[in-house]
N, CA and C atoms as an extended XYZ file, in Angstrom:
276
Properties=species:S:1:pos:R:3:atomname:S:1:resname:S:1:resid:I:1 pbc="F F F"
N         0.836       -1.165        0.000 N   UNK     1
C         0.000        0.000        0.000 CA  UNK     1
C         0.890        1.240        0.000 C   UNK     1
N         0.606        2.183       -0.857 N   UNK     2
C         1.360        3.423       -0.952 CA  UNK     2
C         0.429        4.611       -0.743 C   UNK     2
N         0.943        5.626       -0.071 N   UNK     3
C         0.200        6.878        0.066 CA  UNK     3
C         1.156        8.034       -0.194 C   UNK     3
N         0.597        9.126       -0.645 N   UNK     4
C         1.360       10.336       -0.905 CA  UNK     4
C         0.537       11.491       -0.349 C   UNK     4
N         1.072       12.179        0.655 N   UNK     5
C         0.327       13.279        1.275 CA  UNK     5
C         1.185       14.527        1.342 C   UNK     5
N         0.514       15.664        1.481 N   UNK     6
C         1.184       16.954        1.598 CA  UNK     6
C         0.765       17.580        2.924 C   UNK     6
N         1.744       18.074        3.681 N   UNK     7
C         1.497       18.695        4.983 CA  UNK     7
C         2.146       20.068        5.016 C   UNK     7
N         1.578       20.960        5.811 N   UNK     8
C         2.124       22.321        5.926 CA  UNK     8
C         3.423       22.370        6.721 C   UNK     8
N         3.554       21.476        7.705 N   UNK     9
C         4.776       21.470        8.500 CA  UNK     9
C         5.072       20.076        9.021 C   UNK     9
N         6.295       19.885        9.418 N   UNK    10
C         6.764       18.584        9.855 CA  UNK    10
C         6.139       18.163       11.187 C   UNK    10
N         5.932       19.113       12.074 N   UNK    11
C         5.358       18.801       13.377 CA  UNK    11
C         3.947       18.221       13.249 C   UNK    11
N         3.127       18.791       12.379 N   UNK    12
C         1.765       18.281       12.180 CA  UNK    12
C         1.779       16.861       11.628 C   UNK    12
N         2.648       16.610       10.678 N   UNK    13
C         2.764       15.266       10.118 CA  UNK    13
C         3.200       14.283       11.194 C   UNK    13
N         4.175       14.667       11.985 N   UNK    14
C         4.674       13.798       13.047 CA  UNK    14
C         3.577       13.501       14.066 C   UNK    14
N         2.867       14.539       14.503 N   UNK    15
C         1.783       14.342       15.483 CA  UNK    15
C         0.701       13.426       14.923 C   UNK    15
N         0.318       13.611       13.674 N   UNK    16
C        -0.679       12.734       13.061 CA  UNK    16
C        -0.178       11.287       13.011 C   UNK    16
N         1.059       11.111       12.573 N   UNK    17
C         1.616        9.780       12.384 CA  UNK    17
C         1.664        8.987       13.685 C   UNK    17
N         2.030        9.654       14.761 N   UNK    18
C         2.262        8.946       16.022 CA  UNK    18
C         1.232        9.241       17.105 C   UNK    18
N        -0.021        9.410       16.708 N   UNK    19
C        -1.085        9.599       17.692 CA  UNK    19
C        -2.409        9.090       17.129 C   UNK    19
N        -3.394        9.006       17.997 N   UNK    20
C        -4.757        8.685       17.602 CA  UNK    20
C        -4.910        7.368       16.879 C   UNK    20
N        -5.824        7.371       15.935 N   UNK    21
C        -6.137        6.153       15.188 CA  UNK    21
C        -4.984        5.707       14.292 C   UNK    21
N        -4.181        6.656       13.841 N   UNK    22
C        -3.078        6.284       12.960 CA  UNK    22
C        -2.039        5.451       13.694 C   UNK    22
N        -1.678        5.839       14.913 N   UNK    23
C        -0.696        5.042       15.657 CA  UNK    23
C        -1.258        3.655       15.951 C   UNK    23
N        -2.554        3.580       16.209 N   UNK    24
C        -3.170        2.265       16.439 CA  UNK    24
C        -3.101        1.414       15.170 C   UNK    24
N        -3.338        2.035       14.025 N   UNK    25
C        -3.230        1.305       12.753 CA  UNK    25
C        -1.796        0.817       12.538 C   UNK    25
N        -0.811        1.640       12.880 N   UNK    26
C         0.579        1.205       12.752 CA  UNK    26
C         0.861        0.009       13.653 C   UNK    26
N         0.346        0.058       14.872 N   UNK    27
C         0.555       -1.059       15.799 CA  UNK    27
C        -0.099       -2.341       15.298 C   UNK    27
N        -1.240       -2.202       14.626 N   UNK    28
C        -1.997       -3.364       14.159 CA  UNK    28
C        -1.703       -3.754       12.715 C   UNK    28
N        -0.726       -3.132       12.093 N   UNK    29
C        -0.501       -3.341       10.657 CA  UNK    29
C        -0.235       -4.787       10.295 C   UNK    29
N         0.295       -5.572       11.219 N   UNK    30
C         0.559       -6.975       10.890 CA  UNK    30
C        -0.735       -7.752       10.675 C   UNK    30
N        -1.861       -7.209       11.122 N   UNK    31
C        -3.156       -7.864       10.920 CA  UNK    31
C        -3.653       -7.699        9.484 C   UNK    31
N        -3.213       -6.653        8.791 N   UNK    32
C        -3.736       -6.391        7.452 CA  UNK    32
C        -2.676       -6.168        6.387 C   UNK    32
N        -1.392       -6.216        6.763 N   UNK    33
C        -0.308       -6.107        5.786 CA  UNK    33
C         0.644       -7.276        6.007 C   UNK    33
N         0.986       -7.967        4.938 N   UNK    34
C         1.952       -9.057        5.052 CA  UNK    34
C         3.323       -8.476        5.374 C   UNK    34
N         4.083       -9.156        6.227 N   UNK    35
C         5.407       -8.648        6.575 CA  UNK    35
C         6.335       -8.622        5.358 C   UNK    35
N         7.175       -7.617        5.314 N   UNK    36
C         8.163       -7.499        4.243 CA  UNK    36
C         9.339       -8.398        4.593 C   UNK    36
N         9.883       -9.144        3.634 N   UNK    37
C        10.914      -10.132        3.949 CA  UNK    37
C        12.211       -9.539        4.518 C   UNK    37
N        12.481       -8.288        4.234 N   UNK    38
C        13.700       -7.669        4.760 CA  UNK    38
C        13.389       -6.258        5.235 C   UNK    38
N        14.234       -5.739        6.093 N   UNK    39
C        14.035       -4.385        6.613 CA  UNK    39
C        14.140       -3.391        5.455 C   UNK    39
N        13.239       -2.424        5.438 N   UNK    40
C        13.257       -1.424        4.378 CA  UNK    40
C        12.713       -0.104        4.907 C   UNK    40
N        13.023        0.943        4.226 N   UNK    41
C        12.510        2.266        4.554 CA  UNK    41
C        11.051        2.331        4.131 C   UNK    41
N        10.171        2.716        5.038 N   UNK    42
C         8.744        2.697        4.705 CA  UNK    42
C         8.204        4.067        4.295 C   UNK    42
N         8.997        5.109        4.438 N   UNK    43
C         8.538        6.443        4.039 CA  UNK    43
C         9.735        7.359        3.824 C   UNK    43
N         9.479        8.459        3.171 N   UNK    44
C        10.482        9.500        2.999 CA  UNK    44
C         9.763       10.849        3.033 C   UNK    44
N        10.446       11.853        3.562 N   UNK    45
C         9.880       13.195        3.717 CA  UNK    45
C        10.792       14.185        3.000 C   UNK    45
N        10.193       15.245        2.435 N   UNK    46
C        10.980       16.321        1.848 CA  UNK    46
C        10.158       17.599        1.851 C   UNK    46
N        10.856       18.703        1.724 N   UNK    47
C        10.209       20.017        1.656 CA  UNK    47
C         9.998       20.401        0.200 C   UNK    47
N         8.910       21.124       -0.048 N   UNK    48
C         8.655       21.637       -1.390 CA  UNK    48
C         7.987       22.995       -1.289 C   UNK    48
N         8.228       23.827       -2.242 N   UNK    49
C         7.605       25.145       -2.288 CA  UNK    49
C         6.196       25.082       -2.862 C   UNK    49
N         5.999       24.188       -3.840 N   UNK    50
C         4.735       24.150       -4.569 CA  UNK    50
C         4.117       22.755       -4.520 C   UNK    50
N         2.860       22.690       -4.161 N   UNK    51
C         2.151       21.412       -4.107 CA  UNK    51
C         2.137       20.741       -5.471 C   UNK    51
N         2.077       21.519       -6.532 N   UNK    52
C         2.035       20.926       -7.876 CA  UNK    52
C         3.311       20.155       -8.214 C   UNK    52
N         4.386       20.385       -7.453 N   UNK    53
C         5.636       19.658       -7.675 CA  UNK    53
C         5.649       18.284       -7.004 C   UNK    53
N         4.622       17.987       -6.225 N   UNK    54
C         4.537       16.696       -5.534 CA  UNK    54
C         3.894       15.679       -6.479 C   UNK    54
N         4.606       14.587       -6.710 N   UNK    55
C         4.108       13.553       -7.620 CA  UNK    55
C         4.704       12.212       -7.203 C   UNK    55
N         4.144       11.145       -7.746 N   UNK    56
C         4.717        9.824       -7.482 CA  UNK    56
C         6.127        9.740       -8.057 C   UNK    56
N         6.326       10.329       -9.213 N   UNK    57
C         7.659       10.324       -9.818 CA  UNK    57
C         8.674       10.979       -8.875 C   UNK    57
N         8.311       12.126       -8.326 N   UNK    58
C         9.195       12.830       -7.392 CA  UNK    58
C         9.394       12.008       -6.124 C   UNK    58
N         8.337       11.400       -5.622 N   UNK    59
C         8.432       10.585       -4.405 CA  UNK    59
C         9.409        9.424       -4.593 C   UNK    59
N         9.313        8.719       -5.718 N   UNK    60
C        10.216        7.598       -5.965 CA  UNK    60
C        11.654        8.079       -6.166 C   UNK    60
N        11.818        9.233       -6.788 N   UNK    61
C        13.153        9.798       -6.963 CA  UNK    61
C        13.777       10.085       -5.594 C   UNK    61
N        12.998       10.691       -4.715 N   UNK    62
C        13.496       11.024       -3.372 CA  UNK    62
C        13.743        9.757       -2.550 C   UNK    62
N        12.848        8.800       -2.641 N   UNK    63
C        13.011        7.531       -1.923 CA  UNK    63
C        14.309        6.838       -2.358 C   UNK    63
N        14.512        6.725       -3.645 N   UNK    64
C        15.716        6.078       -4.158 CA  UNK    64
C        16.981        6.839       -3.765 C   UNK    64
N        16.889        8.159       -3.753 N   UNK    65
C        18.028        8.970       -3.318 CA  UNK    65
C        18.363        8.648       -1.863 C   UNK    65
N        17.338        8.586       -1.019 N   UNK    66
C        17.562        8.267        0.397 CA  UNK    66
C        18.225        6.900        0.532 C   UNK    66
N        17.733        5.912       -0.194 N   UNK    67
C        18.295        4.562       -0.129 CA  UNK    67
C        19.783        4.579       -0.510 C   UNK    67
N        20.135        5.349       -1.520 N   UNK    68
C        21.518        5.378       -2.009 CA  UNK    68
C        22.443        6.251       -1.166 C   UNK    68
N        21.917        7.368       -0.613 N   UNK    69
C        22.776        8.367        0.029 CA  UNK    69
C        22.494        8.593        1.509 C   UNK    69
N        21.423        7.999        2.026 N   UNK    70
C        21.055        8.257        3.419 CA  UNK    70
C        20.293        9.558        3.540 C   UNK    70
N        19.934        9.925        4.773 N   UNK    71
C        19.127       11.126        4.972 CA  UNK    71
C        19.912       12.413        4.714 C   UNK    71
N        19.319       13.275        3.918 N   UNK    72
C        19.851       14.611        3.654 CA  UNK    72
C        18.645       15.544        3.556 C   UNK    72
N        18.886       16.793        3.358 N   UNK    73
C        17.784       17.727        3.173 CA  UNK    73
C        16.896       17.321        1.998 C   UNK    73
N        17.474       16.675        0.998 N   UNK    74
C        16.729       16.270       -0.197 CA  UNK    74
C        15.674       15.213        0.110 C   UNK    74
N        15.970       14.313        1.049 N   UNK    75
C        15.054       13.227        1.430 CA  UNK    75
C        15.457       12.732        2.812 C   UNK    75
N        14.498       12.699        3.732 N   UNK    76
C        14.823       12.325        5.102 CA  UNK    76
C        13.656       11.602        5.765 C   UNK    76
N        13.856       11.219        7.027 N   UNK    77
C        12.812       10.562        7.805 CA  UNK    77
C        12.701       11.269        9.159 C   UNK    77
N        11.861       10.747       10.049 N   UNK    78
C        11.665       11.400       11.345 CA  UNK    78
C        12.858       11.247       12.284 C   UNK    78
N        13.726       10.288       12.030 N   UNK    79
C        14.922       10.120       12.869 CA  UNK    79
C        16.015       11.106       12.483 C   UNK    79
N        15.963       11.616       11.272 N   UNK    80
C        16.979       12.529       10.735 CA  UNK    80
C        16.254       13.670       10.019 C   UNK    80
N        15.756       14.629       10.750 N   UNK    81
C        14.921       15.676       10.167 CA  UNK    81
C        15.713       16.941        9.849 C   UNK    81
N        15.175       17.682        8.890 N   UNK    82
C        15.749       18.947        8.468 CA  UNK    82
C        14.634       19.978        8.401 C   UNK    82
N        14.962       21.232        8.701 N   UNK    83
C        13.947       22.279        8.562 CA  UNK    83
C        13.909       22.770        7.120 C   UNK    83
N        13.048       23.745        6.856 N   UNK    84
C        12.870       24.244        5.483 CA  UNK    84
C        14.127       24.874        4.896 C   UNK    84
N        15.074       25.246        5.754 N   UNK    85
C        16.310       25.878        5.287 CA  UNK    85
C        17.443       24.873        5.100 C   UNK    85
N        17.163       23.603        5.416 N   UNK    86
C        18.181       22.574        5.240 CA  UNK    86
C        19.018       22.306        6.474 C   UNK    86
N        18.645       22.905        7.594 N   UNK    87
C        19.376       22.703        8.842 CA  UNK    87
C        18.809       21.511        9.593 C   UNK    87
N        19.684       20.773       10.291 N   UNK    88
C        19.212       19.664       11.123 CA  UNK    88
C        18.205       20.207       12.123 C   UNK    88
N        17.203       19.387       12.431 N   UNK    89
C        16.059       19.848       13.210 CA  UNK    89
C        15.575       18.688       14.071 C   UNK    89
N        15.219       18.962       15.326 N   UNK    90
C        14.707       17.936       16.221 CA  UNK    90
C        13.224       18.198       16.467 C   UNK    90
N        12.400       17.209       16.177 N   UNK    91
C        10.957       17.339       16.421 CA  UNK    91
C        10.701       17.083       17.900 C   UNK    91
N         9.970       17.976       18.528 N   UNK    92
C         9.646       17.799       19.960 CA  UNK    92
C         8.161       17.640       20.147 C   UNK    92
């Protein structure tokens, strides 16, 4: 299952992801998603100026970049976050 969403800020996305019904769905995912045979990155985050620039093509480009180069401002995860200016950032 794949999803592509746009959020105004990283904090809102983080709060949604790890609270309420969504966190419960993550905890129960083994009930409705078959386990992946090997450990893999399940999401990638990036900043964009324009919503029209968000696409599946862009998402896969960023995902593949992360896999090859690790987290950078170009593509990152919640363990390695960056603010809109490209500076390391800690979500609280």
